[in-house]
C-alpha positions as a Markdown table, in Angstrom:
| # | Residue | x | y | z |
|---|---|---|---|---|
| 1 | Unk | -52.7 | -105.8 | -27.3 |
| 2 | Unk | -49.4 | -105.7 | -25.4 |
| 3 | Unk | -49.1 | -106.9 | -21.8 |
| 4 | Unk | -49.1 | -103.3 | -20.5 |
| 5 | Unk | -52.3 | -102.4 | -22.4 |
| 6 | Unk | -54.0 | -105.6 | -21.3 |
| 7 | Unk | -53.3 | -104.8 | -17.6 |
| 8 | Unk | -53.7 | -101.1 | -17.6 |
| 9 | Unk | -56.7 | -100.8 | -20.0 |
| 10 | Unk | -58.1 | -104.3 | -20.6 |
| 11 | Unk | -58.4 | -105.3 | -17.0 |
| 12 | Unk | -60.3 | -102.2 | -15.7 |
| 13 | Unk | -62.4 | -102.1 | -18.9 |
| 14 | Unk | -63.4 | -105.8 | -18.5 |
| 15 | Unk | -64.3 | -105.2 | -14.8 |
| 16 | Unk | -66.4 | -102.2 | -15.8 |
| 17 | Unk | -68.3 | -104.4 | -18.3 |
| 18 | Unk | -68.7 | -107.2 | -15.7 |
| 19 | Unk | -70.3 | -104.7 | -13.4 |
| 20 | Unk | -72.6 | -103.5 | -16.2 |
| 21 | Unk | -73.6 | -107.1 | -16.6 |
| 22 | Unk | -74.4 | -107.3 | -12.9 |
| 23 | Unk | -76.5 | -104.2 | -13.1 |
| 24 | Unk | -78.4 | -105.8 | -16.0 |
| 25 | Unk | -79.6 | -108.5 | -13.6 |
| 26 | Unk | -81.0 | -106.0 | -11.1 |
| 27 | Unk | -84.2 | -104.2 | -10.6 |
| 28 | Unk | -85.0 | -102.0 | -7.6 |
| 29 | Unk | -87.5 | -104.6 | -6.3 |
| 30 | Unk | -84.6 | -107.0 | -5.9 |
| 31 | Unk | -83.3 | -105.0 | -2.9 |
| 32 | Unk | -86.4 | -105.9 | -0.9 |
| 33 | Unk | -84.4 | -109.0 | 0.1 |
| 34 | Unk | -82.6 | -106.7 | 2.5 |
| 35 | Unk | -85.9 | -106.2 | 4.3 |
| 36 | Unk | -87.2 | -109.8 | 3.8 |
| 37 | Unk | -84.0 | -111.5 | 4.9 |
| 38 | Unk | -82.0 | -109.0 | 7.0 |
| 39 | Unk | -80.3 | -111.6 | 9.0 |
| 40 | Unk | -78.8 | -113.3 | 5.9 |
| 41 | Unk | -77.8 | -110.0 | 4.4 |
| 42 | Unk | -76.2 | -108.6 | 7.5 |
| 43 | Unk | -74.3 | -111.8 | 8.3 |
| 44 | Unk | -73.1 | -112.2 | 4.8 |
| 45 | Unk | -71.8 | -108.6 | 4.7 |
| 46 | Unk | -70.1 | -108.8 | 8.0 |
| 47 | Unk | -68.3 | -112.0 | 7.0 |
| 48 | Unk | -67.4 | -110.7 | 3.5 |
| 49 | Unk | -66.3 | -107.2 | 4.5 |
| 50 | Unk | -64.7 | -107.8 | 8.0 |
| 51 | Unk | -64.1 | -111.4 | 8.9 |
| 52 | Unk | -62.5 | -112.7 | 5.8 |
| 53 | Unk | -59.8 | -110.1 | 5.6 |
| 54 | Unk | -59.0 | -110.8 | 9.3 |
| 55 | Unk | -58.8 | -114.5 | 8.6 |
| 56 | Unk | -56.5 | -113.7 | 5.7 |
| 57 | Unk | -54.2 | -111.9 | 8.1 |
| 58 | Unk | -54.2 | -114.9 | 10.4 |
| 59 | Unk | -53.4 | -117.3 | 7.5 |
| 60 | Unk | -50.6 | -115.0 | 6.3 |
| 61 | Unk | -49.0 | -114.9 | 9.7 |
| 62 | Unk | -49.5 | -118.7 | 10.4 |
| 63 | Unk | -48.0 | -119.7 | 7.1 |
| 64 | Unk | -45.3 | -117.0 | 7.3 |
| 65 | Unk | -46.0 | -115.7 | 3.8 |
| 66 | Unk | -43.7 | -113.2 | 2.1 |
| 67 | Unk | -44.9 | -109.6 | 2.5 |
| 68 | Unk | -46.1 | -109.5 | -1.1 |
| 69 | Unk | -48.1 | -112.7 | -0.9 |
| 70 | Unk | -49.5 | -111.6 | 2.5 |
| 71 | Unk | -50.8 | -108.3 | 1.2 |
| 72 | Unk | -52.1 | -110.0 | -1.9 |
| 73 | Unk | -54.0 | -112.5 | 0.2 |
| 74 | Unk | -55.6 | -109.7 | 2.2 |
| 75 | Unk | -56.6 | -107.9 | -1.1 |
| 76 | Unk | -58.4 | -111.0 | -2.5 |
| 77 | Unk | -60.0 | -111.6 | 0.9 |
| 78 | Unk | -61.3 | -108.0 | 1.0 |
| 79 | Unk | -62.8 | -108.3 | -2.5 |
| 80 | Unk | -66.6 | -108.9 | -2.8 |
| 81 | Unk | -68.2 | -111.8 | -4.6 |
| 82 | Unk | -68.5 | -111.4 | -8.3 |
| 83 | Unk | -71.2 | -112.1 | -10.9 |
| 84 | Unk | -70.0 | -115.7 | -11.0 |
| 85 | Unk | -71.2 | -116.3 | -7.5 |
| 86 | Unk | -74.7 | -115.5 | -8.6 |
| 87 | Unk | -74.5 | -118.2 | -11.3 |
| 88 | Unk | -73.2 | -120.8 | -8.8 |
| 89 | Unk | -76.0 | -120.0 | -6.4 |
| 90 | Unk | -78.5 | -120.4 | -9.2 |
| 91 | Unk | -77.0 | -123.7 | -10.3 |
| 92 | Unk | -77.1 | -124.9 | -6.7 |
| 93 | Unk | -80.7 | -123.8 | -6.2 |
| 94 | Unk | -79.8 | -121.3 | -3.5 |
| 95 | Unk | -81.4 | -118.0 | -2.7 |
| 96 | Unk | -80.5 | -116.1 | -5.9 |
| 97 | Unk | -82.1 | -112.8 | -4.7 |
| 98 | Unk | -80.0 | -112.9 | -1.6 |
| 99 | Unk | -76.9 | -113.7 | -3.6 |
| 100 | Unk | -77.5 | -110.7 | -5.9 |
| 101 | Unk | -78.1 | -108.3 | -3.0 |
| 102 | Unk | -75.0 | -109.5 | -1.2 |
| 103 | Unk | -72.8 | -109.1 | -4.3 |
| 104 | Unk | -74.1 | -105.6 | -5.0 |
| 105 | Unk | -74.0 | -104.3 | -1.5 |
| 106 | Unk | -70.6 | -105.8 | -0.8 |
| 107 | Unk | -69.3 | -104.3 | -4.1 |
| 108 | Unk | -70.5 | -100.9 | -3.1 |
| 109 | Unk | -69.1 | -101.1 | 0.5 |
| 110 | Unk | -65.8 | -102.3 | -1.0 |
| 111 | Unk | -65.2 | -98.9 | -2.5 |
| 112 | Unk | -64.2 | -97.8 | 1.0 |
| 113 | Unk | -63.2 | -101.1 | 2.7 |
| 114 | Unk | -60.9 | -102.5 | 0.0 |
| 115 | Unk | -58.5 | -99.5 | 0.0 |
| 116 | Unk | -58.6 | -99.5 | 3.9 |
| 117 | Unk | -57.6 | -103.2 | 4.2 |
| 118 | Unk | -55.1 | -103.0 | 1.4 |
| 119 | Unk | -53.4 | -100.0 | 3.0 |
| 120 | Unk | -53.5 | -101.7 | 6.4 |
| 121 | Unk | -51.9 | -104.8 | 4.9 |
| 122 | Unk | -49.1 | -102.8 | 3.2 |
| 123 | Unk | -48.4 | -101.0 | 6.5 |
| 124 | Unk | -48.4 | -104.3 | 8.4 |
| 125 | Unk | -46.2 | -106.4 | 6.1 |
| 126 | Unk | -44.1 | -104.2 | 3.9 |
| 127 | Unk | -40.5 | -103.3 | 4.7 |
| 128 | Unk | -40.7 | -99.6 | 5.4 |
| 129 | Unk | -37.6 | -99.0 | 3.4 |
| 130 | Unk | -39.2 | -100.5 | 0.3 |
| 131 | Unk | -42.8 | -100.0 | 1.1 |
| 132 | Unk | -45.4 | -99.5 | -1.6 |
| 133 | Unk | -48.1 | -96.9 | -1.0 |
| 134 | Unk | -51.7 | -97.4 | -2.1 |
| 135 | Unk | -53.0 | -94.2 | -3.8 |
| 136 | Unk | -56.1 | -94.1 | -1.6 |
| 137 | Unk | -58.1 | -91.4 | -3.3 |
| 138 | Unk | -57.2 | -92.7 | -6.8 |
| 139 | Unk | -58.3 | -96.2 | -5.6 |
| 140 | Unk | -61.6 | -95.0 | -4.2 |
| 141 | Unk | -62.3 | -93.0 | -7.4 |
| 142 | Unk | -61.3 | -96.0 | -9.6 |
| 143 | Unk | -63.5 | -98.4 | -7.7 |
| 144 | Unk | -66.4 | -95.9 | -7.9 |
| 145 | Unk | -66.0 | -95.6 | -11.6 |
| 146 | Unk | -65.7 | -99.4 | -12.2 |
| 147 | Unk | -68.3 | -100.6 | -9.7 |
| 148 | Unk | -71.0 | -98.1 | -8.8 |
| 149 | Unk | -71.2 | -96.3 | -12.1 |
| 150 | Unk | -71.5 | -99.4 | -14.3 |
| 151 | Unk | -74.0 | -101.1 | -12.0 |
| 152 | Unk | -76.2 | -98.0 | -12.4 |
| 153 | Unk | -75.8 | -98.1 | -16.1 |
| 154 | Unk | -76.7 | -101.8 | -16.2 |
| 155 | Unk | -79.8 | -101.2 | -14.1 |
| 156 | Unk | -80.8 | -98.3 | -16.5 |
| 157 | Unk | -80.4 | -100.6 | -19.5 |
| 158 | Unk | -82.5 | -103.2 | -17.9 |
| 159 | Unk | -85.2 | -100.7 | -17.1 |
| 160 | Unk | -85.4 | -99.1 | -20.5 |
| 161 | Unk | -84.2 | -101.9 | -22.8 |
| 162 | Unk | -84.9 | -105.2 | -21.0 |
| 163 | Unk | -84.3 | -107.3 | -24.1 |
| 164 | Unk | -80.8 | -105.7 | -24.4 |
| 165 | Unk | -80.1 | -106.7 | -20.8 |
| 166 | Unk | -81.2 | -110.3 | -21.3 |
| 167 | Unk | -78.8 | -110.6 | -24.2 |
| 168 | Unk | -75.9 | -108.6 | -22.8 |
| 169 | Unk | -75.5 | -109.9 | -19.3 |
| 170 | Unk | -74.1 | -113.3 | -20.3 |
| 171 | Unk | -71.8 | -111.8 | -22.9 |
| 172 | Unk | -70.1 | -109.4 | -20.6 |
| 173 | Unk | -69.6 | -112.1 | -18.0 |
| 174 | Unk | -67.9 | -114.3 | -20.5 |
| 175 | Unk | -65.7 | -111.4 | -21.6 |
| 176 | Unk | -64.6 | -110.8 | -18.0 |
| 177 | Unk | -63.7 | -114.4 | -17.5 |
| 178 | Unk | -61.7 | -114.4 | -20.8 |
| 179 | Unk | -59.7 | -111.4 | -19.7 |
| 180 | Unk | -59.0 | -112.8 | -16.2 |
| 181 | Unk | -57.7 | -116.0 | -17.9 |
| 182 | Unk | -55.5 | -113.9 | -20.2 |
| 183 | Unk | -54.1 | -111.9 | -17.3 |
| 184 | Unk | -53.3 | -115.1 | -15.3 |
| 185 | Unk | -51.6 | -116.5 | -18.4 |
| 186 | Unk | -49.6 | -113.3 | -18.8 |
| 187 | Unk | -48.6 | -113.4 | -15.1 |
| 188 | Unk | -47.2 | -116.9 | -15.6 |
| 189 | Unk | -45.1 | -115.8 | -18.6 |
| 190 | Unk | -43.8 | -112.6 | -16.9 |
| 191 | Unk | -43.0 | -114.3 | -13.6 |
| 192 | Unk | -41.1 | -117.0 | -15.4 |
| 193 | Unk | -39.4 | -119.5 | -13.1 |
| 194 | Unk | -40.5 | -117.6 | -10.1 |
| 195 | Unk | -44.2 | -118.3 | -10.9 |
| 196 | Unk | -44.2 | -122.0 | -9.8 |
| 197 | Unk | -42.7 | -121.2 | -6.4 |
| 198 | Unk | -45.1 | -118.3 | -5.8 |
| 199 | Unk | -48.1 | -120.3 | -6.8 |
| 200 | Unk | -46.9 | -123.1 | -4.5 |
| 201 | Unk | -46.6 | -120.6 | -1.6 |
| 202 | Unk | -50.0 | -119.0 | -2.4 |
| 203 | Unk | -51.9 | -122.2 | -3.1 |
| 204 | Unk | -52.3 | -123.4 | 0.5 |
| 205 | Unk | -53.3 | -120.0 | 1.7 |
| 206 | Unk | -55.9 | -119.6 | -1.0 |
| 207 | Unk | -57.3 | -123.0 | -0.2 |
| 208 | Unk | -57.5 | -122.2 | 3.5 |
| 209 | Unk | -59.2 | -118.8 | 2.8 |
| 210 | Unk | -61.7 | -120.4 | 0.5 |
| 211 | Unk | -62.6 | -123.2 | 2.9 |
| 212 | Unk | -62.9 | -120.7 | 5.8 |
| 213 | Unk | -65.4 | -118.7 | 3.7 |
| 214 | Unk | -67.5 | -121.8 | 3.0 |
| 215 | Unk | -67.5 | -122.9 | 6.6 |
| 216 | Unk | -68.4 | -119.3 | 7.7 |
| 217 | Unk | -71.4 | -119.5 | 5.4 |
| 218 | Unk | -72.6 | -123.0 | 5.8 |
| 219 | Unk | -71.9 | -123.6 | 9.5 |
| 220 | Unk | -72.0 | -120.1 | 10.8 |
| 221 | Unk | -75.2 | -119.4 | 8.8 |
| 222 | Unk | -77.0 | -122.3 | 10.3 |
| 223 | Unk | -75.8 | -121.5 | 13.8 |
| 224 | Unk | -77.4 | -118.0 | 13.5 |
| 225 | Unk | -80.6 | -119.4 | 12.2 |
| 226 | Unk | -80.4 | -119.1 | 8.4 |
| 227 | Unk | -82.2 | -121.7 | 6.2 |
| 228 | Unk | -80.1 | -124.2 | 4.4 |
| 229 | Unk | -80.5 | -122.5 | 1.1 |
| 230 | Unk | -79.6 | -119.1 | 2.6 |
| 231 | Unk | -76.5 | -120.6 | 4.4 |
| 232 | Unk | -75.5 | -122.2 | 1.1 |
| 233 | Unk | -75.9 | -118.8 | -0.6 |
| 234 | Unk | -73.7 | -117.0 | 1.9 |
| 235 | Unk | -71.1 | -119.7 | 1.6 |
| 236 | Unk | -71.0 | -119.3 | -2.2 |
| 237 | Unk | -70.7 | -115.5 | -1.8 |
| 238 | Unk | -67.8 | -115.9 | 0.6 |
| 239 | Unk | -66.1 | -118.5 | -1.5 |
| 240 | Unk | -66.5 | -117.2 | -5.1 |
| 241 | Unk | -64.8 | -113.8 | -5.2 |
| 242 | Unk | -64.3 | -111.1 | -7.8 |
| 243 | Unk | -60.8 | -112.2 | -8.8 |
| 244 | Unk | -60.7 | -109.7 | -11.6 |
| 245 | Unk | -61.0 | -106.9 | -9.0 |
| 246 | Unk | -58.1 | -108.4 | -7.0 |
| 247 | Unk | -56.0 | -108.5 | -10.1 |
| 248 | Unk | -56.8 | -104.9 | -11.0 |
| 249 | Unk | -55.9 | -103.6 | -7.6 |
| 250 | Unk | -52.6 | -105.4 | -7.4 |
| 251 | Unk | -51.5 | -104.9 | -11.0 |
| 252 | Unk | -52.8 | -101.5 | -12.0 |
| 253 | Unk | -52.8 | -99.7 | -8.6 |
| 254 | Unk | -50.0 | -101.4 | -6.7 |
| 255 | Unk | -48.1 | -102.5 | -9.9 |
| 256 | Unk | -46.9 | -105.7 | -8.2 |
| 257 | Unk | -47.0 | -109.0 | -10.0 |
| 258 | Unk | -46.1 | -110.9 | -6.8 |
| 259 | Unk | -49.0 | -109.4 | -4.9 |
| 260 | Unk | -51.3 | -110.4 | -7.7 |
| 261 | Unk | -50.5 | -114.1 | -7.4 |
| 262 | Unk | -53.0 | -114.9 | -4.5 |
| 263 | Unk | -55.8 | -113.3 | -6.6 |
| 264 | Unk | -54.7 | -115.4 | -9.6 |
| 265 | Unk | -54.5 | -118.6 | -7.7 |
| 266 | Unk | -57.7 | -118.0 | -5.8 |
| 267 | Unk | -59.4 | -117.1 | -9.1 |
| 268 | Unk | -58.6 | -120.6 | -10.4 |
| 269 | Unk | -59.2 | -122.6 | -7.2 |
| 270 | Unk | -62.6 | -121.1 | -6.4 |
| 271 | Unk | -64.2 | -122.7 | -9.4 |
| 272 | Unk | -63.2 | -126.1 | -8.2 |
| 273 | Unk | -64.7 | -125.4 | -4.8 |
| 274 | Unk | -67.8 | -123.8 | -6.4 |
| 275 | Unk | -68.5 | -127.0 | -8.4 |
| 276 | Unk | -68.0 | -129.1 | -5.3 |
| 277 | Unk | -70.6 | -126.9 | -3.5 |
| 278 | Unk | -73.0 | -127.4 | -6.4 |
| 279 | Unk | -72.5 | -131.2 | -6.1 |
| 280 | Unk | -73.2 | -130.9 | -2.4 |
| 281 | Unk | -76.3 | -128.9 | -3.1 |
| 282 | Unk | -77.6 | -131.5 | -5.6 |
| 283 | Unk | -76.9 | -134.4 | -3.2 |
| 284 | Unk | -78.6 | -132.8 | -0.2 |
| 285 | Unk | -81.5 | -131.2 | -2.1 |
| 286 | Unk | -80.8 | -127.6 | -1.1 |
| 287 | Unk | -83.6 | -125.3 | -2.4 |
| 288 | Unk | -86.1 | -128.1 | -3.0 |
| 289 | Unk | -88.0 | -127.5 | 0.2 |
| 290 | Unk | -87.4 | -123.8 | 0.5 |
| 291 | Unk | -90.9 | -122.9 | 1.4 |
| 292 | Unk | -90.9 | -125.5 | 4.2 |
| 293 | Unk | -87.4 | -124.6 | 5.6 |
| 294 | Unk | -87.5 | -122.1 | 8.4 |
| 295 | Unk | -85.7 | -118.8 | 7.8 |
């Protein structure tokens, strides 16, 4: 598969399969978490959908990022958590049901908010004489097809063929990870000597954005009264993002390799922070006393 086919076909297809895998983990009863823990759900969604893109704007301005990197940082900030976040929450003994609900709801809302923030970022940072335009309706339709539709398919598979779902959910997740790694490697090759400089420029901003998400979840969550495992869950959801979606938007819709760099860098760094969070959870015993911890 050539580089163009990998980006134009492989990336959207892998994201579609990832979302099918997410749907395979869901049953309608899982959404009762919205009623059981509305505070955690609402807080997580507000942080994910609104606050992180605004923080990305502040980081881009403070670090004086180039227009392409600034827009790319806003894109990854506006992306929801991915299926990987559910795995990290599980390994850290967080609230898995809350994690799944946040991932799915944020993914659905993203169909509208991601194009909005991306368009806003383009308008704010791009030179008007060389500005790229986001095809808004195409983006919304694309996100609908690769997010909402596959989640529904995955849920249907789980409902009618649960044994298929149990076998398939892990496989599609691994496929998505493999494609993201391949795309990042391809970016390194095509950017050539420029890659190192761009990655250096985007590295600090990606770290700040990731740490900001974790702090919003862990500290902000406790301040508003979430239990420790709920706050940990929100922190993971804010820190572990759907990097594949960020790459798809920047590469297949905006056709900008430079804008894709923040998603690529973030997609690598978030795993390091994720494992650090798991270590923190193990050391502090998050989840062990969930029934005794006040919500």
